[in-house]
N, C-alpha and C positions, 0 to 999 in steps of 0.2 A: 443230973439235968432236971430243972424245974418243969413242972407240968406246962406252965404258960409257954415257956421255950419251945417245948414239943409241939404245942397246937400253932405256934407262929411259924415254925418251920414247915409244917404240914400244909399250911395255908399258902406260903410261898410256892411249894412244890406244885399244888394244885392249880394256882393261878399261871405258873409258868407252863405247865402241860396243857392248859386250855389257850393261851395265847400261841403256843407253838402250832396247835392244831389249826388254829384260826387262819394263820400265815400259809399254811399249806394249802388251803382251798383257792381254786382258781378264781380270778376276778371275773364277775359277770360284765357281758357286754351291753351295749345300749338295747340291741336286738332281744336278748334272753330278757332284760328287764322288761321290755315292752311286752313279750309274749306271756311273762307271768302275771301281768296286770292287764289282761285284756278286757274290754267293756263288755258288759252284760248286754247292752242294747245299742244296734246300728241302725240308721236311718239314711235312705238314700233314693235316687232316681233311677228308674229302670226303663228301658225301650228297646225296640227291635222290629223285626218283621213277623207277619203272621200269616198262615194260608188257610183258608175257612173252606169246609167241605159239608155238605149236606148228605148224609146216608139214608138211602130208603130200604125198608125191609117189608116183606108180606106183600099181600096184593096179588096182582097179576104178573110181578116180577118184571115191569116194563125194563127193557135194556137201555140205559142211558149213559152219557159221557160227561166227565166234569174235568175240563182242563186245569192246568195248573195256575193259580192266581196268587197275589200276595198283597197285603195291606200293612198298616202302620199300627204298632201297639205301644203304649207307654204310660207310666204312672209312678205312683209312690210305694215304696217297700220299708217296713219296719220290722227289723230281726230281733228276736229276745234269745240270747243263748241259755240253754237248758244246762249244759256241762260244755266241758271241752271239745266235745265232737257233736254234740246235738243242738238243734234249734228250732223254734218255730218262727215263720214269717206271715205276716199279714200284706198282701199286696192289692192295692186298689189300682184298676187298670182302665184305660179307655182305648177300645180297638175300632178300627176303621176296617169292615169287612166287607168283601165283596166275591162274588161266585158267579160262575157260569154253568148251566145244567142243560142239556140238548139230547135229544133222541128223535127218532124216526118213526112215523106211523105208516105202514103199508097196507094196502089194499082197503083204504078208508071209503065205505060207500057214500057217493054223493047224489047219485039218481039210480033209477032202475037199469040194473045191469051195467053200472058205471062205477068203478072204482079208481080213487088216486092215492098218490103216496105224497106224505107231508113230512116236511122237517119243521121241528118245534124246538124252540129255544127261551130258556129263562135267564134273564140277568138280574142279579140282585147286589144292590150297594145299601149298606145301612152301618150305623153306629151302635156300640154296645159297651155296657158298663160291666166289668167282670171284678168281683171280691173273691180272693182265694186265701186260705189259710194252709200253708205247706209245712210239713215236718221235714228238716233236712238232717242228713246224716254225713259228717265229713269223715274222710278216711285216713286222716293224719292230722297232726299239730303243727305241721312246718309252714312256711311262708307261702307254699303252693299246696292247695288241698283239693284233691277231686271229691265230688259228693254226688248224692242221689236225693232226690226229694219226690214227695207224694203228698197229696191233700185234697179237700172238696172245694169246688168252686160254685159260686152264685152268680148267674149271668142274668142280666136284664137288657134287652133290646131297646134301642131309642128310635130314632127318626131314620126314614131311608126311603128307597123306592124299588119297585118291581117292574121289568120291562118283559113283555111276552111277545114273541114273534112267530108267525107261522108262515111257512113258504111252501109251494107245490114244487115236489121235485119231478123235472122233465125228464132227464137223463141221467144215469148213474155213469160215473166215470168220467164225465165231460165237464171240465172246469169251467169253461165259458157258459154253459147251458145246464149247469146243475140245478139251478133253482129259478122259479118263476115269480117275477114281481107283481105280475098282474093281478094275482089274486091274494097276494101276500097281506097279511094285517099286523098292526103293531099296537100294543095296548101298554100304557104306563098308568101304573097306580101306586098308591101312597103304601110304605110298609109299615102296617098297623095291627091292631088286634084282630082285624079281619083275616089276616094270612100268616101271622105267626103267634105264637105262645109268647105272653109277657114277661115271662120269667122262667127259668130252668135251673136245675142242679146238675153237677156232673163231677168228674174226678179228673185231676191233673196229675202227671209225672213226668219226670226228667232227670237228666244228669248234667254235670256242670263242672267246671274248675274254678276255684277261688284263689286270687293273688292278693297277697298282704304286703303292702308298701310301707315300709317304716322310714319316716322322716322326723329327725330330731327326737322329741319326746311325744309325738304322735304317730298315728298310721292311718292309711286308708285301705278300703277293701275293693277289690275290683272282682265281678262274678261274671261269668259268661256260661249260658246254659242253653239248651234245646229241650222241648218239653211237648208233650201231645196231651189233648183234652177231649173227653167225650161226654157229652150230656146223656142223663139217663132217662129223661122224661120225654114222650114224643112231642115234638115241636109244632107239629099241625095245630092250629087255632080250634076252638071248639067250633066256630062257623064253618070252617072248611072240613071237618069230620062229618058235620051233619049236613053239608051241602047248602048251608045257609049264607055264605060269604057273598056280598055284593060286589066284589073286587074282580071275580072271576068272570072276564067277559072277553068277547071276540076270539082271539087265538087260543084261549084255552090252556091253561097251565096243567101239568100232570095231576089229574084229580087224585085226591087222597085214597080213595077205594082202590086206585090201580096199584098203589104202592105201600099201602098198609100203614107202615109208620115212618116217620122221619126223625132223625137224630142229629143234631148239630154237633161238628167236632171241628178241631183245628189243631195246627202244630204251631210252635213258635220258636224264634231264636233271638234272646235278648242279651243284653250287657247291662250290669247294674253296678253303679258307683255309689258306695255306703260309706257313711262317716260315723265313726264309734263315738257315743256319747260318754265323752270323759271331761272331767274338770281339773284346771291346774291349780295347784296350792303354792302361792307366791312366798318366798322366803329366801334364806340362804341356801336352802337345798330345795329343789324341784322335784316334787312328788306327785304322781298321777292318782287320781282316786276314780270311783265309778259312780254314776247315778244309778242306785238300786232300786 
């Protein structure tokens, strides 16, 4: 047998083995094709509800109460996939924050040998812009993926108002005669640099679930999560700390020296709809690429 014939027969055997191995492989479904070519960038809208609290520490440890409250938060989110299970997301949020803080002052001296009890209340409504960069870890590569996230946040309060109230307590335990409106005082002032730090930084962390919805040659992402945030810088203004604020009049808000330090916190529940940034190549075959 000639050498060329041996080479030809060997080539046919190799090609035949390769073809047989290819036909044994299972065909890929549209879902698996999409999963293998996920976009590196996702952009979307996020929004939900938020509840704000001001936590006070130090000072004379005045006992106060903050009832449950809620506001609206929403904005834009841009996610960059670092690998199959990790990403970094930048969120720019606009939040409508409101809260109430109330407490009682007992045996307050008003004259010689005369003390009275007072109920004091602070209502705050203001807007805020938050920018946060969060690192997310997904626990699977399936169409439903639980995840956790953590990252820093920069907060910038905007406009708003504060309302101080003071009422005398006439009799405890009597609903109709609990407070007296005769000596009550109400003061409304602008929420400004006089009574709030103009920027702050903090840490946000949370958990959520991501749902991947495949449609034809594209897919959408829906994320639902809950998170908590705590600022790390005292939010009392310089004027408040030094007793120089011109806005504290009449009813008298809780003085900073009574409570020491104030830290802004909030919890949020949001839903995010994200659109992967992918491009479609036209032709006989449709293939998806990514904007890298």
